N, C-alpha and C positions, 0 to 999 in steps of 0.2 A: 703354279702356272696360271696366268690369267686366261680368261675365256678367249680373248682375241688371239693370244699366242697359241692356245690350243687349236684354234681354227686354222692358224697359219701352218702349223705342223701337219694338220690333217690334209690340207690342200697339197702341201709339198710331197707328202707320202703318196698322193694319188698320181704324181707325175711319172711317166714311163719314158725311158730314154729312146725307145724306138719311135715315139711320137715326134721326135725332133731330128730324125735322120735327114730330113730335107729342109730343115729350118734352124737357124741359129738364134731365133728370137724367142724369149720367154713371153708367155701371155701376161697381160697386165696384172691379173690376180696373183700369179706366181711371183712377179716382181714385188708386188705389195706385201706378200707373205714374207719374202726374204727381207724386205725393209723392216717389217715388224720384228723379225728375229734379230736383225742387226741392232735395232734400237734397244731391245731387251738385253742383248749382250753388252752394249755400251754402259748401261746403268746398273747391270747386275753385279753382285759381289762375287768373290772368288768361287764359292760353291755353286752359285746360280750360273756362272759362266761354264763351269764344268758340266752342269746338267744340260745346258744348251748344246755343248759339244757332243754329249752322249746321245742326244736326240737324233743326230744326223746319221743316216744309214747309207751304206754303199749304193743302195738301189736308187736313191734320188740325190746323191751328193753332186751329180753332174750339174744340177740346177745352180749350185753356188759357183761352179766354174763358168757357166754361161753368164751369170750375173757379173762376175769379175771381168769377163771379156767385154761385156756391154759397157761396163764402167771405163775400161781402158780405151775403148773406141770412142764412146760418146763424150768423154772428157775432152778429147781433142776436137772432134767434129763440132761440138757445141761450145767449146772454150769454157768448160766448167771443171776446173781442177778439183773442186770439192768432191767430185764423184770418185776420184782415185782412192781416197781413204775408205769410202764405202765398199769399193771393190776388194781392197785388201782385207777389210773386216769380213766380207763374205767368205774369203778363203780361210780366214782365222776361225770362223764358225765351223766350216767344214773340217778343219783341223786334221788333215791327212786321213780322213775316214776311208777314202778310197785307196789312194796311193800317192806317196810324195812325188813320184815322177810325173803325175798329172797336175799336181799343185805348182811345181816349179815353172812350167811355161806360163801359167797365169800371172805368177809373180813377175816374171821377166817382161811380159807385155805391160803390166801396170808400171813397172819401173821405167820402161822405155817411154811410155806416155808422160810420166812425171817429168822426165828430163826435157820434154818439149816446152815446159813452163819455166821461164827464168826465175820467177818468184818462188818456185817450189824447191826446197831442199829434199831431193828424193831420198837420200840416206836417212835424213832426219825424220821424214814421214814414215819410213819403214821401221826405224827404231821405235817411234812412238807406238805404232801398232804392235810391234813385238812385245813392248813393255806391258800391254794390256791383254795379251793373248796367252793361251795356255800351251803347254808342251803337248805334242812335239812341234807344232807349227811355229812357235816363237823361236825355237832353235833353228828351224829351216830358214826363217826370215833373217835371223842374225847371221847365219852362215852366208846367206846371199849377200848381205851388206859387206861382209869381209872379203868377198871375192875381188880380184883385180878387175879393172874396168872391162877388159876384153872378154872376161868370163861372164859378164852381165849382158853382153850384146845379144841381139836377136839371132845372129848367125850361130851362136853357141847352142841355140835351141831349135835350129832348123826353121827359122821364121824370117819373113821379110815383110816390109810394108807394101800395101797395094800400090800399084803403079797408076798415077794420074792418067786420064781424067777420072778414074774410078774413085769413089769416096774413100777417105782414110779408113784403113782396116788392117788387120794382121792376117797373113796367109802363110801356109806351109811352103817352104822353098821346094820347088819342083826339081826333080832329078831326071836327067835324060837317061833313057834306057840304052845300054850299050848295043851297038850293032852286032850282027852275027859274027862278022869278022873280028871285032874287038873281043868278043867272048872267047875266041880261040887264041888270043895273044897271051903269051906268058908274062905275068907281072914281074917286074924287077923290084925286089924288096930292099928297102933301106932300113936297117935295124939298129936300135940301141941294144947292146947286149951286156948284161952284168952277170958275173959268175960268183956265187956265194962260196965261201971257203969250204974245202974238203968235198963232202958228198952232196952239198946243196945243189938243187937243180937249177937250170937256167930260167931266168925270168925275162919275159919278152915285153919290150916297150917299142912297138912298131911305128916308125915314122912313115907315114903314107905319102910318098912323093909321086908326082905324075911322070914316071919314067916307064917305058915299055921296051922289051927286047923285040927285035925284028924277026922273030921266029914263032912258028905256031906251037902252042902248048900240046904236050902229049897227053893231057888230061881230057876226059870227056867233057862235053858242054854241060851246063847246069840243067838243061832240059832233060838230060838222060841220067844225071847223077845228082840227086839232091839229098840223099840220105847217107850219113856216115854211120857205120855199125862197127862196134868193137866187141867181138865175141869173147875175147880174153877178159875184158873188164865188165862185160854184160850190160851194155847200154847202146841205144841208137839215138841219133839226133838229126833232124831235118833242117838243114841250113838254108838261109834265104836264097832265092833263085838267082839274084844278081851276083852272088859270090862264085868265083871260079876256083876249084881245088888246085893247090900247088904244093901239096905236102912234100913231094919228092924234092923240089927245089929248096924248100925251106929246110929240109933235113940236110941237104948238101951244105947249106950255109951254117946251120946251127946244131945239127945232129941231135935233135931233141924231141920235136913235137909229134904227138900221135896223129894229128890232123891239122891242116890249115887251109883256109880258103879266103880269097880277097877279091874285091871288086876290081874290074878293069879300070886302069887309071883314066881320069879326066883332068885336063890341065886346070890347075888352080883349086882342085878339090882333094881333100884328104880321102883316101880310100877306106871303105868299110872292110873289116876283116874279122875272122874268128880263128883263134889258135887254141887247140886242146892239148893239154899236157897231163901226164900221169907219172907217178913214181911211188915206190914202196914206202908207206908211212912208217914201217918198222925201223927204218934207218934213223929216224928222229927220236925214237923212244916211245914208251907206252902212253905218254900224255899228249902226244901230238894231235892237234885237231884243226878244224877249218880256221878258227880265229888265229892260231899261231901261224898257219899258212899265209893268211892275208897280212899278218904283221911282218913276216919275212918279205913278202912282195912289196909292201909299202916302204920298208926300209931301203930296199934296193932301188926302187923307182925314185924315192926322195933323193938318193945320192946321185941319180941321173938327171936331176933338175925338174922332176914332176911334182906337182902339188896334189896332196891328198885332199879331195873334196869331202869325202865321207867314207866311213868304213864300218864293217861288221853289221851291215843291214841284212836281217834274216829273210829268207824266202824259201818256199817249198816248191820243188819241181818233181812231179811224179811221186809225191809223198816223201821225198828225200830232202832233208834240210840242208840248204846251202847258205853261205854268207857271201855278201857282195861288198866290194870296195870300189870307189870311183876316183879317177885321177885325171889331171889335165896337164898338158905340156903347152907352154905359151908360144914358143917360136921354133918350128911352125906350130900352129894351133891344132892339137890333136887331143882327143879324149879317149880314155880307156876305162874299162870295167874288168875287174877280176872277180870271178864267181867260183867259189871253192867248196868242196865237200870231202868227206872221207867215206869211200865206198868200197866195201869188201877188202879192207886193208890197204887201199890205195888212196893217195892224194890225187883227186881229180879236179882240175882247174880249167876253166874256160876264160880266155882273155879276149875281150871284145875291143875293137878299135874303130873310131869314126871321127868325122870332122865337127860334129856337134852333139850335144847331149840328147837331142831328140832322136838323132840317128842311132846313138848308143842304146837308147831305150827301145827303139824298134828292134835292134839286134837282140836285146835282152828278152824281149817278148818271144823271139824265136826259140829260146831255151825251153819254153813251155812244151815243145815237141819232144823233149827228152823222155825216153822210156827205158826203165831199168828192168833187168831180168837176171837170172842166175848166170854167172860167167861160165863159159865153156872151157874146161881145163884141157890142155893138150895132153895126149897120152903118148907114151913112148913105146913103139913097137919093138919087141926084142928081136 
C-alpha cells in the first residue's frame, strides 16, 4: 500500500455517519480520498482489488454511497457523464460491506442518470464495471442489468426526481399518512393463492389494490395495537404503525395466517403488508430447513407469474438465522420478500408486500423488533 493510499484510508476511517445527519455533502478531502482509492482499484491486480475491498468497514462505508449519489446528481447537473463510472466504482469498492439493500438504490440512481445521456449505453457501462469488480458486487450489478426495465425504475426503489425549479436531485417518495377515519376502514384484500399438493401450506402472493369496504374494522387502531405476540410459538413482533391488523378477515378468505396487517389503501399505490404463517416442520421430514421452505415458496410464486430477484440471503434476527428471498410481479407492480426460519420445530415465515423495493426494505427492517423466547405450552385440565 502506497503512502498516499494509506493516508486516504486513514481519513476515511475518521468519518462518522452522525456528522452527516444534516448534510449530504462529503468534504473535499473525503472526496479526494475516495478518488485515490478508486484510482488504485482501477490499476490494481486481482489480489490488490480484493485487499482494497477488505479495507472498507461498515463504520465508514456510507461515504462511498454519498460519493455515488454525488456522481449520479452532478453528472446530470454538470453534464459530465464521465462521473457515472466513478460513482459505480465507488460502490464496487464498498462491495456490499454494509448491506446490499443500501447498495441497490445507489445503483438505481446511477442507472437513471446514465439513461439521460443518449450517448451512454447504460447497460454496457454497468457490464464494464461488473467485469472489473469483485464478488458479491459484480453479481448484484449483473443481476440489476438483467432486470426488466420497469424493475430498474426509480419508483421500484421509492425514489423520485426533485421537482423544478429545484436543482436536479433524487428524493425519497413521500407517503401520505392515512387519516384517523382511514385507519379504521377494513381493507379488502385481493390475493393470488396457490395450494401445494397434499399437506403443503398456503403461500401468499398479495396483490395490493386500492379497494376499501365501506364499513369500520373491528380491529383496534395501530396506535393501541402495534405488537403481535405468539405465546404458542414463543416470539413477538412490533409491526409498523401504518399497518392495520386484519387477521380475522384474512383467515376468512384463506384460513391460514397467524397474523396479517396491511396499509389502508391509497389510490394508485400498492399497499404495504405483513403476513405471518407457521406450520409443523415435521410433516416435511427431518431434513426440512429454511432453504427448502424458500425453494417451495419460489416454485409456487414462479408458477403465479412472479420473478425471483434473489434468494437464500442469510440474516440474523434476535440471534436466530433466517433466509430471505425477494420477488417481483410486473402487472400490477408489486414486490414481496419471504423471510423464513425453523423455530422450535415450526416453519416460521414472514411475507412482506409493498409497491417498491425501498418500501420492502423498510418493512424488512421492522423485523429487527422480533424477540424470541420459550413457547408457552397449553396444558389440559382434567
